[in-house]
N, CA, C and O atoms as a GROMACS GRO file, in nm:
protein
  488
    1MET      N    1  -0.256   7.787  -3.667
    1MET     CA    2  -0.197   7.817  -3.536
    1MET      C    3  -0.088   7.718  -3.500
    1MET      O    4   0.014   7.757  -3.444
    2SER      N    5  -0.107   7.591  -3.532
    2SER     CA    6  -0.007   7.491  -3.494
    2SER      C    7   0.126   7.513  -3.565
    2SER      O    8   0.231   7.479  -3.511
    3SER      N    9   0.124   7.570  -3.687
    3SER     CA   10   0.250   7.598  -3.754
    3SER      C   11   0.323   7.715  -3.690
    3SER      O   12   0.444   7.729  -3.706
    4PHE      N   13   0.250   7.800  -3.616
    4PHE     CA   14   0.310   7.914  -3.547
    4PHE      C   15   0.398   7.869  -3.430
    4PHE      O   16   0.506   7.924  -3.409
    5VAL      N   17   0.352   7.771  -3.357
    5VAL     CA   18   0.424   7.727  -3.237
    5VAL      C   19   0.562   7.672  -3.269
    5VAL      O   20   0.659   7.713  -3.205
    6PRO      N   21   0.577   7.581  -3.363
    6PRO     CA   22   0.711   7.528  -3.390
    6PRO      C   23   0.810   7.637  -3.432
    6PRO      O   24   0.927   7.633  -3.394
    7ARG      N   25   0.763   7.735  -3.512
    7ARG     CA   26   0.853   7.843  -3.554
    7ARG      C   27   0.899   7.925  -3.434
    7ARG      O   28   1.016   7.962  -3.424
    8GLU      N   29   0.808   7.953  -3.344
    8GLU     CA   30   0.843   8.028  -3.223
    8GLU      C   31   0.941   7.949  -3.136
    8GLU      O   32   1.034   8.006  -3.078
    9TRP      N   33   0.920   7.818  -3.127
    9TRP     CA   34   1.012   7.734  -3.050
    9TRP      C   35   1.150   7.733  -3.115
    9TRP      O   36   1.252   7.733  -3.045
   10ARG      N   37   1.153   7.731  -3.249
   10ARG     CA   38   1.283   7.736  -3.319
   10ARG      C   39   1.353   7.868  -3.292
   10ARG      O   40   1.474   7.871  -3.272
   11ARG      N   41   1.277   7.976  -3.292
   11ARG     CA   42   1.336   8.108  -3.262
   11ARG      C   43   1.393   8.110  -3.120
   11ARG      O   44   1.503   8.159  -3.097
   12LEU      N   45   1.317   8.057  -3.028
   12LEU     CA   46   1.363   8.052  -2.889
   12LEU      C   47   1.489   7.967  -2.877
   12LEU      O   48   1.584   8.005  -2.809
   13LEU      N   49   1.489   7.853  -2.943
   13LEU     CA   50   1.607   7.767  -2.941
   13LEU      C   51   1.728   7.839  -3.000
   13LEU      O   52   1.839   7.830  -2.946
   14ASN      N   53   1.708   7.909  -3.111
   14ASN     CA   54   1.818   7.986  -3.171
   14ASN      C   55   1.872   8.090  -3.075
   14ASN      O   56   1.993   8.107  -3.062
   15ARG      N   57   1.783   8.159  -3.008
   15ARG     CA   58   1.827   8.261  -2.911
   15ARG      C   59   1.908   8.197  -2.799
   15ARG      O   60   2.010   8.252  -2.757
   16CYS      N   61   1.864   8.083  -2.752
   16CYS     CA   62   1.939   8.012  -2.647
   16CYS      C   63   2.076   7.969  -2.697
   16CYS      O   64   2.175   7.981  -2.626
   17LEU      N   65   2.082   7.919  -2.819
   17LEU     CA   66   2.210   7.876  -2.876
   17LEU      C   67   2.304   7.994  -2.894
   17LEU      O   68   2.423   7.982  -2.866
   18TRP      N   69   2.252   8.108  -2.941
   18TRP     CA   70   2.337   8.226  -2.958
   18TRP      C   71   2.389   8.275  -2.823
   18TRP      O   72   2.504   8.318  -2.812
   19SER      N   73   2.304   8.269  -2.722
   19SER     CA   74   2.349   8.310  -2.589
   19SER      C   75   2.458   8.215  -2.539
   19SER      O   76   2.558   8.260  -2.483
   20TRP      N   77   2.438   8.086  -2.560
   20TRP     CA   78   2.539   7.989  -2.518
   20TRP      C   79   2.670   8.012  -2.592
   20TRP      O   80   2.777   8.002  -2.532
   21GLU      N   81   2.664   8.043  -2.721
   21GLU     CA   82   2.784   8.073  -2.798
   21GLU      C   83   2.856   8.195  -2.738
   21GLU      O   84   2.979   8.199  -2.734
   22GLY      N   85   2.780   8.292  -2.692
   22GLY     CA   86   2.839   8.408  -2.626
   22GLY      C   87   2.910   8.370  -2.498
   22GLY      O   88   3.020   8.418  -2.471
   23VAL      N   89   2.849   8.285  -2.418
   23VAL     CA   90   2.912   8.240  -2.294
   23VAL      C   91   3.042   8.166  -2.325
   23VAL      O   92   3.144   8.189  -2.259
   24VAL      N   93   3.039   8.078  -2.423
   24VAL     CA   94   3.159   8.002  -2.459
   24VAL      C   95   3.269   8.097  -2.507
   24VAL      O   96   3.385   8.081  -2.470
   25ALA      N   97   3.232   8.195  -2.590
   25ALA     CA   98   3.332   8.290  -2.641
   25ALA      C   99   3.394   8.372  -2.529
   25ALA      O  100   3.515   8.392  -2.525
   26ILE      N  101   3.309   8.420  -2.438
   26ILE     CA  102   3.362   8.499  -2.326
   26ILE      C  103   3.451   8.412  -2.238
   26ILE      O  104   3.556   8.456  -2.191
   27TRP      N  105   3.409   8.288  -2.214
   27TRP     CA  106   3.490   8.197  -2.133
   27TRP      C  107   3.629   8.179  -2.193
   27TRP      O  108   3.729   8.181  -2.122
   28ARG      N  109   3.634   8.161  -2.325
   28ARG     CA  110   3.762   8.137  -2.392
   28ARG      C  111   3.852   8.260  -2.391
   28ARG      O  112   3.974   8.248  -2.374
   29GLU      N  113   3.794   8.378  -2.410
   29GLU     CA  114   3.873   8.497  -2.437
   29GLU      C  115   3.890   8.592  -2.319
   29GLU      O  116   3.978   8.679  -2.324
   30GLU      N  117   3.812   8.580  -2.215
   30GLU     CA  118   3.812   8.682  -2.110
   30GLU      C  119   3.851   8.624  -1.975
   30GLU      O  120   3.770   8.558  -1.910
   31PRO      N  121   3.976   8.647  -1.933
   31PRO     CA  122   4.022   8.594  -1.804
   31PRO      C  123   3.940   8.646  -1.686
   31PRO      O  124   3.918   8.573  -1.589
   32SER      N  125   3.894   8.770  -1.692
   32SER     CA  126   3.818   8.823  -1.578
   32SER      C  127   3.683   8.753  -1.565
   32SER      O  128   3.632   8.739  -1.454
   33PHE      N  129   3.624   8.709  -1.677
   33PHE     CA  130   3.500   8.633  -1.668
   33PHE      C  131   3.526   8.500  -1.600
   33PHE      O  132   3.447   8.457  -1.516
   34ARG      N  133   3.635   8.433  -1.635
   34ARG     CA  134   3.669   8.306  -1.570
   34ARG      C  135   3.696   8.328  -1.420
   34ARG      O  136   3.659   8.245  -1.337
   35PHE      N  137   3.761   8.439  -1.387
   35PHE     CA  138   3.787   8.471  -1.246
   35PHE      C  139   3.655   8.486  -1.170
   35PHE      O  140   3.636   8.423  -1.066
   36TRP      N  141   3.564   8.570  -1.223
   36TRP     CA  142   3.437   8.592  -1.153
   36TRP      C  143   3.352   8.466  -1.149
   36TRP      O  144   3.280   8.444  -1.052
   37PHE      N  145   3.359   8.385  -1.251
   37PHE     CA  146   3.287   8.258  -1.252
   37PHE      C  147   3.338   8.168  -1.138
   37PHE      O  148   3.259   8.108  -1.065
   38THR      N  149   3.470   8.160  -1.125
   38THR     CA  150   3.531   8.079  -1.019
   38THR      C  151   3.494   8.133  -0.881
   38THR      O  152   3.461   8.056  -0.791
   39VAL      N  153   3.499   8.265  -0.866
   39VAL     CA  154   3.459   8.327  -0.740
   39VAL      C  155   3.313   8.292  -0.710
   39VAL      O  156   3.279   8.264  -0.595
   40ASN      N  157   3.228   8.294  -0.811
   40ASN     CA  158   3.087   8.263  -0.790
   40ASN      C  159   3.063   8.118  -0.753
   40ASN      O  160   2.976   8.089  -0.670
   41ILE      N  161   3.138   8.028  -0.810
   41ILE     CA  162   3.125   7.887  -0.772
   41ILE      C  163   3.158   7.871  -0.624
   41ILE      O  164   3.087   7.803  -0.550
   42CYS      N  165   3.266   7.935  -0.581
   42CYS     CA  166   3.305   7.929  -0.439
   42CYS      C  167   3.200   7.998  -0.352
   42CYS      O  168   3.166   7.948  -0.245
   43SER      N  169   3.150   8.111  -0.398
   43SER     CA  170   3.050   8.186  -0.323
   43SER      C  171   2.921   8.106  -0.304
   43SER      O  172   2.866   8.101  -0.194
   44VAL      N  173   2.874   8.045  -0.411
   44VAL     CA  174   2.752   7.965  -0.402
   44VAL      C  175   2.775   7.843  -0.313
   44VAL      O  176   2.689   7.807  -0.232
   45GLY      N  177   2.890   7.780  -0.328
   45GLY     CA  178   2.922   7.667  -0.240
   45GLY      C  179   2.922   7.706  -0.094
   45GLY      O  180   2.867   7.635  -0.010
   46LEU      N  181   2.982   7.821  -0.063
   46LEU     CA  182   2.984   7.871   0.074
   46LEU      C  183   2.844   7.906   0.122
   46LEU      O  184   2.809   7.880   0.238
   47ALA      N  185   2.764   7.964   0.034
   47ALA     CA  186   2.627   8.002   0.071
   47ALA      C  187   2.544   7.880   0.108
   47ALA      O  188   2.458   7.888   0.196
   48PHE      N  189   2.570   7.767   0.043
   48PHE     CA  190   2.494   7.646   0.075
   48PHE      C  191   2.557   7.566   0.189
   48PHE      O  192   2.492   7.480   0.248
   49TRP      N  193   2.682   7.596   0.220
   49TRP     CA  194   2.746   7.530   0.334
   49TRP      C  195   2.711   7.599   0.464
   49TRP      O  196   2.689   7.533   0.566
   50LEU      N  197   2.706   7.732   0.463
   50LEU     CA  198   2.672   7.808   0.584
   50LEU      C  199   2.522   7.798   0.612
   50LEU      O  200   2.442   7.774   0.520
   51PRO      N  201   2.484   7.818   0.736
   51PRO     CA  202   2.341   7.811   0.770
   51PRO      C  203   2.268   7.941   0.733
   51PRO      O  204   2.216   8.011   0.820
   52LEU      N  205   2.264   7.972   0.606
   52LEU     CA  206   2.195   8.092   0.559
   52LEU      C  207   2.049   8.060   0.530
   52LEU      O  208   2.012   7.944   0.509
   53SER      N  209   1.967   8.164   0.529
   53SER     CA  210   1.827   8.146   0.492
   53SER      C  211   1.817   8.119   0.342
   53SER      O  212   1.911   8.143   0.267
   54VAL      N  213   1.702   8.072   0.302
   54VAL     CA  214   1.677   8.050   0.160
   54VAL      C  215   1.690   8.182   0.084
   54VAL      O  216   1.743   8.187  -0.027
   55GLU      N  217   1.640   8.288   0.145
   55GLU     CA  218   1.649   8.419   0.082
   55GLU      C  219   1.793   8.466   0.068
   55GLU      O  220   1.831   8.523  -0.034
   56GLY      N  221   1.873   8.441   0.171
   56GLY     CA  222   2.014   8.478   0.165
   56GLY      C  223   2.088   8.402   0.056
   56GLY      O  224   2.169   8.460  -0.017
   57ARG      N  225   2.059   8.274   0.044
   57ARG     CA  226   2.121   8.195  -0.062
   57ARG      C  227   2.076   8.244  -0.199
   57ARG      O  228   2.157   8.255  -0.292
   58ALA      N  229   1.948   8.274  -0.212
   58ALA     CA  230   1.896   8.324  -0.339
   58ALA      C  231   1.963   8.457  -0.375
   58ALA      O  232   1.995   8.481  -0.492
   59LEU      N  233   1.984   8.541  -0.276
   59LEU     CA  234   2.050   8.670  -0.300
   59LEU      C  235   2.193   8.649  -0.351
   59LEU      O  236   2.235   8.716  -0.446
   60ILE      N  237   2.266   8.559  -0.290
   60ILE     CA  238   2.404   8.532  -0.332
   60ILE      C  239   2.408   8.477  -0.474
   60ILE      O  240   2.490   8.520  -0.555
   61VAL      N  241   2.320   8.383  -0.504
   61VAL     CA  242   2.316   8.327  -0.639
   61VAL      C  243   2.279   8.435  -0.740
   61VAL      O  244   2.343   8.446  -0.844
   62ALA      N  245   2.176   8.514  -0.710
   62ALA     CA  246   2.130   8.617  -0.803
   62ALA      C  247   2.237   8.723  -0.826
   62ALA      O  248   2.261   8.764  -0.940
   63LEU      N  249   2.301   8.769  -0.719
   63LEU     CA  250   2.405   8.871  -0.736
   63LEU      C  251   2.525   8.816  -0.811
   63LEU      O  252   2.591   8.890  -0.885
   64GLY      N  253   2.554   8.689  -0.794
   64GLY     CA  254   2.661   8.628  -0.871
   64GLY      C  255   2.630   8.627  -1.019
   64GLY      O  256   2.717   8.654  -1.102
   65LEU      N  257   2.506   8.596  -1.053
   65LEU     CA  258   2.465   8.600  -1.194
   65LEU      C  259   2.464   8.742  -1.248
   65LEU      O  260   2.499   8.764  -1.364
   66VAL      N  261   2.424   8.838  -1.166
   66VAL     CA  262   2.428   8.978  -1.208
   66VAL      C  263   2.572   9.020  -1.235
   66VAL      O  264   2.600   9.090  -1.332
   67LEU      N  265   2.663   8.976  -1.151
   67LEU     CA  266   2.804   9.008  -1.171
   67LEU      C  267   2.857   8.949  -1.302
   67LEU      O  268   2.930   9.015  -1.375
   68LEU      N  269   2.820   8.825  -1.331
   68LEU     CA  270   2.862   8.763  -1.457
   68LEU      C  271   2.799   8.835  -1.577
   68LEU      O  272   2.864   8.851  -1.680
   69ALA      N  273   2.674   8.877  -1.563
   69ALA     CA  274   2.609   8.952  -1.670
   69ALA      C  275   2.679   9.086  -1.693
   69ALA      O  276   2.699   9.127  -1.807
   70ALA      N  277   2.716   9.152  -1.584
   70ALA     CA  278   2.787   9.280  -1.597
   70ALA      C  279   2.921   9.260  -1.666
   70ALA      O  280   2.961   9.340  -1.750
   71GLU      N  281   2.990   9.154  -1.631
   71GLU     CA  282   3.119   9.125  -1.695
   71GLU      C  283   3.101   9.094  -1.843
   71GLU      O  284   3.183   9.136  -1.925
   72ALA      N  285   2.995   9.022  -1.878
   72ALA     CA  286   2.968   8.993  -2.018
   72ALA      C  287   2.939   9.122  -2.095
   72ALA      O  288   2.991   9.142  -2.205
   73LEU      N  289   2.859   9.210  -2.038
   73LEU     CA  290   2.830   9.337  -2.103
   73LEU      C  291   2.955   9.424  -2.114
   73LEU      O  292   2.977   9.489  -2.216
   74ASN      N  293   3.037   9.424  -2.010
   74ASN     CA  294   3.163   9.497  -2.014
   74ASN      C  295   3.252   9.446  -2.126
   74ASN      O  296   3.315   9.524  -2.198
   75THR      N  297   3.258   9.315  -2.141
   75THR     CA  298   3.337   9.254  -2.249
   75THR      C  299   3.284   9.298  -2.385
   75THR      O  300   3.362   9.330  -2.475
   76GLY      N  301   3.152   9.299  -2.399
   76GLY     CA  302   3.092   9.343  -2.524
   76GLY      C  303   3.123   9.488  -2.557
   76GLY      O  304   3.154   9.520  -2.671
   77VAL      N  305   3.114   9.574  -2.457
   77VAL     CA  306   3.146   9.716  -2.478
   77VAL      C  307   3.292   9.732  -2.518
   77VAL      O  308   3.323   9.805  -2.612
   78GLU      N  309   3.381   9.664  -2.447
   78GLU     CA  310   3.523   9.672  -2.480
   78GLU      C  311   3.551   9.624  -2.622
   78GLU      O  312   3.628   9.686  -2.694
   79ALA      N  313   3.488   9.515  -2.662
   79ALA     CA  314   3.509   9.463  -2.797
   79ALA      C  315   3.456   9.561  -2.902
   79ALA      O  316   3.521   9.583  -3.004
   80ALA      N  317   3.340   9.619  -2.877
   80ALA     CA  318   3.282   9.714  -2.973
   80ALA      C  319   3.368   9.839  -2.985
   80ALA      O  320   3.389   9.889  -3.095
   81VAL      N  321   3.417   9.889  -2.873
   81VAL     CA  322   3.502  10.008  -2.876
   81VAL      C  323   3.634   9.977  -2.946
   81VAL      O  324   3.680  10.056  -3.029
   82ASP      N  325   3.694   9.864  -2.914
   82ASP     CA  326   3.819   9.826  -2.980
   82ASP      C  327   3.798   9.808  -3.130
   82ASP      O  328   3.883   9.849  -3.210
   83ARG      N  329   3.687   9.748  -3.168
   83ARG     CA  330   3.657   9.725  -3.311
   83ARG      C  331   3.635   9.856  -3.385
   83ARG      O  332   3.673   9.870  -3.501
   84SER      N  333   3.573   9.952  -3.316
   84SER     CA  334   3.543  10.081  -3.381
   84SER      C  335   3.667  10.168  -3.397
   84SER      O  336   3.665  10.266  -3.470
   85GLY      N  337   3.774  10.131  -3.328
   85GLY     CA  338   3.895  10.212  -3.334
   85GLY      C  339   3.892  10.331  -3.242
   85GLY      O  340   3.977  10.420  -3.250
   86MET      N  341   3.794  10.334  -3.152
   86MET     CA  342   3.782  10.447  -3.059
   86MET      C  343   3.853  10.422  -2.927
   86MET      O  344   3.830  10.494  -2.829
   87ALA      N  345   3.938  10.323  -2.923
   87ALA     CA  346   4.000  10.283  -2.797
   87ALA      C  347   4.077  10.398  -2.732
   87ALA      O  348   4.080  10.408  -2.609
   88HIS      N  349   4.137  10.484  -2.812
   88HIS     CA  350   4.214  10.595  -2.756
   88HIS      C  351   4.137  10.726  -2.763
   88HIS      O  352   4.192  10.832  -2.734
   89ASP      N  353   4.012  10.718  -2.800
   89ASP     CA  354   3.924  10.833  -2.806
   89ASP      C  355   3.863  10.855  -2.668
   89ASP      O  356   3.842  10.760  -2.593
   90ALA      N  357   3.834  10.980  -2.634
   90ALA     CA  358   3.776  11.010  -2.502
   90ALA      C  359   3.642  10.939  -2.483
   90ALA      O  360   3.613  10.890  -2.374
   91LEU      N  361   3.561  10.933  -2.588
   91LEU     CA  362   3.432  10.866  -2.578
   91LEU      C  363   3.450  10.715  -2.561
   91LEU      O  364   3.376  10.652  -2.486
   92GLY      N  365   3.548  10.658  -2.632
   92GLY     CA  366   3.577  10.516  -2.616
   92GLY      C  367   3.623  10.484  -2.475
   92GLY      O  368   3.582  10.383  -2.417
   93LYS      N  369   3.709  10.570  -2.420
   93LYS     CA  370   3.756  10.551  -2.282
   93LYS      C  371   3.639  10.561  -2.185
   93LYS      O  372   3.629  10.483  -2.090
   94TYR      N  373   3.552  10.658  -2.209
   94TYR     CA  374   3.435  10.676  -2.124
   94TYR      C  375   3.347  10.550  -2.125
   94TYR      O  376   3.303  10.504  -2.019
   95ALA      N  377   3.323  10.495  -2.243
   95ALA     CA  378   3.239  10.375  -2.255
   95ALA      C  379   3.302  10.258  -2.180
   95ALA      O  380   3.234  10.187  -2.107
   96LYS      N  381   3.431  10.239  -2.200
   96LYS     CA  382   3.500  10.128  -2.133
   96LYS      C  383   3.500  10.147  -1.982
   96LYS      O  384   3.476  10.052  -1.907
   97ASP      N  385   3.527  10.268  -1.937
   97ASP     CA  386   3.531  10.295  -1.793
   97ASP      C  387   3.393  10.278  -1.730
   97ASP      O  388   3.382  10.225  -1.619
   98ALA      N  389   3.288  10.322  -1.800
   98ALA     CA  390   3.153  10.308  -1.746
   98ALA      C  391   3.113  10.161  -1.736
   98ALA      O  392   3.052  10.119  -1.637
   99ALA      N  393   3.148  10.083  -1.837
   99ALA     CA  394   3.116   9.940  -1.833
   99ALA      C  395   3.193   9.870  -1.722
   99ALA      O  396   3.140   9.783  -1.653
  100SER      N  397   3.318   9.910  -1.704
  100SER     CA  398   3.398   9.854  -1.596
  100SER      C  399   3.340   9.892  -1.459
  100SER      O  400   3.342   9.811  -1.366
  101ALA      N  401   3.290  10.013  -1.448
  101ALA     CA  402   3.227  10.056  -1.323
  101ALA      C  403   3.104   9.971  -1.293
  101ALA      O  404   3.076   9.942  -1.177
  102GLY      N  405   3.032   9.930  -1.397
  102GLY     CA  406   2.916   9.842  -1.376
  102GLY      C  407   2.958   9.711  -1.313
  102GLY      O  408   2.889   9.660  -1.225
  103VAL      N  409   3.070   9.656  -1.357
  103VAL     CA  410   3.121   9.533  -1.297
  103VAL      C  411   3.160   9.558  -1.152
  103VAL      O  412   3.130   9.478  -1.064
  104ALA      N  413   3.225   9.671  -1.127
  104ALA     CA  414   3.267   9.704  -0.991
  104ALA      C  415   3.147   9.718  -0.898
  104ALA      O  416   3.149   9.668  -0.786
  105PHE      N  417   3.042   9.786  -0.944
  105PHE     CA  418   2.923   9.801  -0.861
  105PHE      C  419   2.856   9.667  -0.832
  105PHE      O  420   2.808   9.644  -0.721
  106ALA      N  421   2.852   9.580  -0.931
  106ALA     CA  422   2.794   9.447  -0.910
  106ALA      C  423   2.878   9.368  -0.808
  106ALA      O  424   2.823   9.299  -0.722
  107ALA      N  425   3.010   9.378  -0.819
  107ALA     CA  426   3.098   9.308  -0.724
  107ALA      C  427   3.082   9.365  -0.583
  107ALA      O  428   3.081   9.290  -0.485
  108ILE      N  429   3.070   9.497  -0.572
  108ILE     CA  430   3.049   9.560  -0.442
  108ILE      C  431   2.916   9.515  -0.381
  108ILE      O  432   2.909   9.486  -0.262
  109ALA      N  433   2.812   9.509  -0.464
  109ALA     CA  434   2.681   9.464  -0.414
  109ALA      C  435   2.690   9.322  -0.360
  109ALA      O  436   2.635   9.292  -0.254
  110ALA      N  437   2.758   9.234  -0.434
  110ALA     CA  438   2.772   9.096  -0.388
  110ALA      C  439   2.854   9.090  -0.259
  110ALA      O  440   2.820   9.016  -0.167
  111GLY      N  441   2.960   9.168  -0.253
  111GLY     CA  442   3.043   9.171  -0.132
  111GLY      C  443   2.966   9.223  -0.012
  111GLY      O  444   2.977   9.168   0.098
  112LEU      N  445   2.889   9.330  -0.032
  112LEU     CA  446   2.809   9.384   0.079
  112LEU      C  447   2.703   9.286   0.124
  112LEU      O  448   2.674   9.275   0.244
  113ALA      N  449   2.644   9.213   0.029
  113ALA     CA  450   2.546   9.111   0.068
  113ALA      C  451   2.611   9.007   0.157
  113ALA      O  452   2.553   8.965   0.257
  114TRP      N  453   2.733   8.965   0.121
  114TRP     CA  454   2.804   8.868   0.204
  114TRP      C  455   2.830   8.925   0.343
  114TRP      O  456   2.810   8.855   0.442
  115VAL      N  457   2.875   9.049   0.351
  115VAL     CA  458   2.903   9.111   0.482
  115VAL      C  459   2.778   9.112   0.568
  115VAL      O  460   2.782   9.077   0.686
  116ILE      N  461   2.667   9.153   0.510
  116ILE     CA  462   2.541   9.159   0.586
  116ILE      C  463   2.495   9.020   0.629
  116ILE      O  464   2.450   9.002   0.742
  117LEU      N  465   2.505   8.923   0.538
  117LEU     CA  466   2.464   8.787   0.574
  117LEU      C  467   2.553   8.725   0.682
  117LEU      O  468   2.503   8.659   0.773
  118ILE      N  469   2.681   8.747   0.672
  118ILE     CA  470   2.774   8.696   0.775
  118ILE      C  471   2.748   8.765   0.909
  118ILE      O  472   2.748   8.701   1.014
  119TYR      N  473   2.726   8.897   0.905
  119TYR     CA  474   2.694   8.970   1.028
  119TYR      C  475   2.568   8.913   1.093
  119TYR      O  476   2.559   8.904   1.216
  120GLY      N  477   2.471   8.874   1.011
  120GLY     CA  478   2.348   8.817   1.064
  120GLY      C  479   2.368   8.681   1.131
  120GLY      O  480   2.288   8.639   1.214
  121LEU      N  481   2.477   8.612   1.095
  121LEU     CA  482   2.507   8.483   1.157
  121LEU      C  483   2.575   8.498   1.294
  121LEU      O  484   2.574   8.406   1.375
  122LEU      N  485   2.632   8.615   1.317
  122LEU     CA  486   2.707   8.635   1.444
  122LEU      C  487   2.617   8.660   1.561
  122LEU      O  488   2.664   8.678   1.672
   0.00000   0.00000   0.00000
């Protein structure tokens, strides 16, 4: 049993490293990811500066991470479609547009959360 644990920890560490490599790659290559990351830093800073509830702050942080996850998935879909050569194919366009819509919905959710939280402060 003891030999099982170290192997599982190595697998977990590998998964974390691969995820980190993905974050670094997206940071380097995707301007929209850097944009949303910057927006999220400002958003979280504002959430902790304003007199929001703990739940409100948690919502802002969580939605910011969801937005970054959506952007990462959108980047992955775009890369896969471009690599497959389906970029000008109707199905390729559909995949890219759907992934982009996911980012838009995540951004709208974060924006609406801010509107509701600010309204609650008034």
